Structure formats: C-alpha cells, structure tokens
C-alpha distance (Angstrom), angle and dihedral (degrees) to the residues before:
residue distance angle dihedral
M1 . . .
D2 3.80 . .
S3 3.77 132.6 .
T4 3.77 93.9 -93.6
E5 3.76 92.4 58.7
V6 3.84 91.8 44.0
A7 3.72 89.3 52.6
R8 3.78 90.6 54.9
F9 3.79 90.7 55.2
W10 3.78 95.2 47.6
E11 3.76 93.3 45.8
G12 3.81 86.6 54.3
N13 3.79 90.1 52.2
A14 3.79 98.2 41.9
E15 3.84 102.6 83.6
A16 3.82 96.9 52.1
W17 3.82 92.6 33.8
T18 3.82 91.9 56.8
K19 3.78 93.2 45.6
L20 3.78 95.8 51.1
A21 3.78 96.7 38.4
R22 3.79 91.5 51.4
A23 3.81 89.6 48.0
G24 3.82 88.1 59.8
Y25 3.67 101.9 -106.1
D26 3.79 98.4 124.8
H27 3.80 95.1 89.2
Y28 3.79 95.8 164.4
R29 3.83 89.5 57.5
D30 3.76 101.1 38.9
A31 3.76 102.7 34.9
L32 3.86 99.9 36.5
N33 3.73 122.8 -0.1
T34 3.81 102.2 48.8
P35 3.81 95.9 40.3
E36 3.81 91.1 50.9
F37 3.79 90.5 46.1
L38 3.76 91.0 53.7
K39 3.82 91.2 47.8
I40 3.77 93.2 63.5
L41 3.80 94.9 36.5
P42 3.86 112.9 111.4
S43 3.78 118.1 -127.4
V44 3.79 109.0 -69.8
A45 3.84 98.6 -179.9
G46 3.82 108.8 138.4
L47 3.81 93.4 5.9
K48 3.73 126.7 123.2
G49 3.87 112.0 -124.6
I50 3.84 139.9 179.9
D51 3.81 120.1 -148.2
I52 3.78 106.4 -151.8
G53 3.80 113.7 -152.7
C54 3.80 90.8 9.9
G55 3.83 96.2 173.7
E56 3.77 111.8 -168.5
G57 3.75 91.4 -13.0
G58 3.85 101.3 -107.3
N59 3.80 94.3 131.6
T60 3.81 93.5 36.5
R61 3.72 87.7 60.4
K62 3.77 91.6 51.7
L63 3.75 89.6 56.3
A64 3.78 91.6 47.7
A65 3.81 88.7 51.6
L66 3.82 85.7 59.5
N67 3.82 86.9 62.0
A68 3.77 97.2 -101.5
K69 3.82 119.8 142.6
M70 3.77 99.3 -122.7
H71 3.83 136.2 -158.6
G72 3.84 118.4 -175.7
V73 3.76 127.3 -156.7
D74 3.81 128.0 -172.1
I75 3.76 135.4 164.8
A76 3.87 94.8 -136.7
P77 3.79 116.9 78.5
T78 3.83 93.3 -153.4
F79 3.74 91.5 57.4
I80 3.79 90.6 51.0
R81 3.81 91.0 48.3
Y82 3.83 91.9 54.3
A83 3.79 91.7 44.1
Q84 3.80 90.6 52.1
Q85 3.79 92.2 47.8
S86 3.81 89.2 56.3
E87 3.79 90.8 49.1
D88 3.79 91.6 48.7
A89 3.78 91.7 49.9
D90 3.84 95.7 45.6
P91 3.82 109.9 14.1
L92 3.85 116.9 -145.5
G93 3.77 95.9 163.6
I94 3.80 95.4 -99.1
S95 3.85 122.5 149.9
Y96 3.78 121.0 -157.1
R97 3.70 135.2 -166.5
I98 3.81 140.1 168.4
G99 3.76 109.3 -104.1
D100 3.81 148.6 147.2
A101 3.77 118.8 -112.8
T102 3.77 91.9 -144.2
C103 3.82 92.7 56.0
L104 3.81 111.3 31.9
E105 3.84 117.4 -172.5
E106 3.82 93.1 -143.9
A107 3.78 122.1 107.7
G108 3.80 118.8 -113.7
D109 3.76 119.8 -84.6
S110 3.79 92.1 22.0
Y111 3.83 103.3 129.9
D112 3.77 140.1 50.6
F113 3.76 92.5 -148.0
A114 3.78 143.7 -0.5
T115 3.78 131.4 -151.3
A116 3.78 132.9 -168.0
F117 3.77 115.0 -173.5
M118 3.81 109.1 -160.2
S119 3.78 94.5 -35.7
L120 3.85 111.1 102.0
M121 3.84 95.3 73.9
D122 3.85 87.2 58.2
V123 3.83 92.9 54.5
P124 3.81 123.7 97.5
Q125 3.81 107.4 -121.4
P126 3.79 97.6 10.4
D127 3.80 88.2 -170.9
K128 3.82 88.7 66.6
A129 3.84 90.8 49.9
I130 3.75 90.3 53.6
T131 3.78 91.2 47.4
E132 3.78 90.5 50.8
A133 3.79 91.8 49.6
Y134 3.83 88.2 53.0
R135 3.75 90.7 48.8
V136 3.81 96.2 54.2
L137 3.76 94.6 43.8
K138 3.87 121.2 94.8
P139 3.76 116.9 -122.8
G140 3.80 105.8 -80.1
G141 3.76 92.4 25.7
F142 3.81 123.1 125.6
L143 3.80 140.7 -138.5
Q144 3.78 116.2 -147.2
F145 3.82 118.0 -174.7
S146 3.77 143.0 166.6
I147 3.84 126.2 -148.5
L148 3.77 138.0 166.7
H149 3.76 103.9 -79.1
P150 3.79 105.0 -96.9
C151 3.75 93.8 -150.6
F152 3.83 96.5 53.4
V153 3.80 104.2 27.0
P154 3.82 102.4 46.5
P155 3.85 121.7 147.5
L156 3.85 90.8 -75.7
T157 3.85 113.6 46.4
K158 3.81 139.8 140.2
T159 3.74 132.7 177.0
L160 3.78 113.5 -119.7
R161 3.75 117.0 -142.4
G162 3.82 134.8 -174.8
E163 3.74 128.7 -133.8
D164 3.81 88.6 -86.1
G165 3.85 89.3 61.6
L166 3.83 92.6 -115.4
A167 3.76 119.7 130.1
Y168 3.84 117.2 -111.6
G169 3.77 101.0 171.3
R170 3.78 148.6 -30.5
M171 3.74 133.7 -101.5
V172 3.79 111.8 -136.0
G173 3.75 135.1 -175.7
D174 3.87 141.9 157.2
Y175 3.77 87.7 42.9
F176 3.86 92.5 152.4
R177 3.78 94.8 45.4
E178 3.85 109.5 102.9
T179 3.73 112.7 -146.9
N180 3.73 123.3 -149.3
G181 3.78 105.5 -164.9
D182 3.86 103.2 -26.6
V183 3.80 102.5 167.9
E184 3.75 120.7 -130.3
T185 3.80 120.8 -164.6
W186 3.80 119.3 -151.9
K187 3.81 144.6 131.1
F188 3.79 138.5 -147.0
G189 3.74 103.6 -76.2
S190 3.77 92.9 -156.5
A191 3.76 94.8 58.9
P192 3.91 115.1 100.2
E193 3.75 114.8 -118.9
D194 3.80 91.6 -119.0
I195 3.81 90.2 58.6
Q196 3.80 98.9 36.2
G197 3.81 105.7 58.6
K198 3.76 123.4 -141.8
D199 3.79 89.1 -108.2
E200 3.79 95.3 53.5
F201 3.76 99.0 93.4
F202 3.79 116.0 132.6
Q203 3.79 122.8 -129.4
V204 3.80 108.3 -154.6
P205 3.80 124.0 -177.3
R206 3.78 109.9 -141.9
F207 3.81 130.4 -153.6
H208 3.79 104.2 -167.5
R209 3.75 119.7 -169.1
A210 3.78 130.3 176.4
L211 3.83 118.3 -103.0
S212 3.75 90.2 -107.9
S213 3.78 90.8 57.4
W214 3.80 91.7 54.1
I215 3.76 91.8 50.0
N216 3.79 90.8 46.6
Y217 3.80 92.2 49.8
L218 3.82 89.7 56.2
C219 3.76 93.5 46.6
Q220 3.74 95.4 45.2
A221 3.82 90.7 49.9
G222 3.84 88.0 54.8
F223 3.79 101.1 -105.1
H224 3.86 126.0 142.0
I225 3.77 111.4 -142.7
E226 3.86 111.5 -125.7
E227 3.82 105.6 174.8
M228 3.77 143.2 -0.8
N229 3.77 128.0 -163.8
E230 3.85 134.1 -173.6
P231 3.75 107.6 -162.5
S232 3.76 119.6 -136.7
A233 3.80 124.7 -178.0
D234 3.79 114.8 -119.2
S235 3.87 118.4 -132.4
E236 3.80 93.3 -95.8
T237 3.82 94.4 51.0
A238 3.78 90.3 46.9
A239 3.79 91.3 50.5
R240 3.84 91.8 52.0
F241 3.81 94.4 41.0
P242 3.85 107.4 29.4
N243 3.83 94.5 -178.2
V244 3.86 90.8 68.1
E245 3.82 91.2 54.1
D246 3.85 89.9 98.0
T247 3.83 89.3 71.6
R248 3.83 89.7 67.5
S249 3.82 92.4 73.6
V250 3.81 102.1 31.2
P251 3.82 130.6 11.1
I252 3.78 117.8 -116.3
F253 3.80 96.3 -177.4
L254 3.75 133.8 57.4
Q255 3.76 124.8 -161.9
I256 3.81 123.7 -166.4
R257 3.80 133.3 -179.7
A258 3.78 118.0 -163.9
C259 3.86 130.7 178.6
K260 3.75 132.6 -138.9
P261 3.88 105.2 -133.7
R262 3.75 117.5 -116.8
C-alpha cells in the first residue's frame, strides 16, 4: 500500500475522528499517551518544530502552547482543514499543510525538533519517514514519537481479562510478520452509541515492524537514542477512564526520543 491509498483511508476517517476526539472520547490519547509524551519532552520554548502526522492539530496546539513555533503536516486534507480552522479561531502561530511523512517538502536542517504522535506506524515505509525527519532537523535537534508498542500490539493481539473484568495480560502473535497496509477496523470504545453512529468505524492501515526494526531505522538514519517510555495508567487515571486500565499490566504504547548529533 502506498501513500496515496493510505491518504484515502485517513481522509475517510478524518471527519468522524475529529468530531469524537474533540468531544473527549479518545481517552488513550488525552488521559495517558499525550500527558506522558509531554512529561518526557525537553523544553521547546522558542524552538521551531514540525509535527508529522498532526491530524486535527490537537497535540500541535499543545506544543505551541509551550511556546514552540509549530508547523503541522498531515496526509488527510480534512484533518488539515479542521486544524487550520482552530488556528484561525484562536491563533497560536501554527502553520499547516497537506504532506507526506516519507517525502517532506522542507529543506534540510530546518527544524529544532520534530514530533510524531501515534502516526509513524500508519506510514508506508516508516524507515523513510524517520530518515526524512532526520534530514529536516538541525544538528543537535531531536525527534520524539509515539507508536503502538510493537512487542505488545503486533498483528495478532488480544487483551486477557480475569473474572473481575480487569486486564492481566495480552496474547500476542505474528510479531515478526511485517504488515504493509493491513487494515484494522475499530472505533472509540468510550463513545456512547447515540453519539458514535453505526457508520463511524475507522479503517486504519497498519505498518507493523518489530522493535528491533524501529531501533535500527533510527540508528541507520544517524540518530542517537536519548530516552524511551512505556506509558502505564496510574490507579487514579484508570479509575477515571476505565478503558485505559489495560495499560497497567502491559504497555500498549512506546515513546522514543532520539537526537541528531551536532
């Protein structure tokens, strides 16, 4: 599957995804993944950054609120339209454009940092996306990204729950099978049926790679890995947002920060 076909899937998802995410039903993002991502993020105040796979711009705006000068890129026009509408209504100095993570338009050495919130595992040839991120970064700049944890969310996976309904582990399989556009169909589990229509299922092409492949992509591009994080909900967060409780036994997200040497 190439970028053109991936764009078609994400454009089909974008309208409902934006509506439901902005209504607060993406609990994994808002209650766990993004807060943990920002905890390990170095200070970006006064820095120029690019958010790769920015979606509707929710996390891009969080970075801009930290006084970073942000540019957002996404492959789906509807996401960019919603992101730009938010910028027009409440300007934070963000510029947006439609773009492909594997072939960025920016010149080399353009940015102090790059982020990719839960986007790189949805990109054809994720190694090329990492190489492009390296290219557009200034020496000393960093890339920080989050992905589905390749060890615990491979092509075959299932949450294991006890009689009390609480998760105690995950069944995993097909870990070594690289996928190149296998389409998963799912929806936000926290959204009530009367809000999330029967037609609002998301079709997401996945590009699973083993953990060793992700590490090798970074090393081959020239990055030095600085920090890794596997977010886990604390008891208070799990009580407030029960659907993230499964991250207390096994991580389902992986966050990595890597630096371009000076």
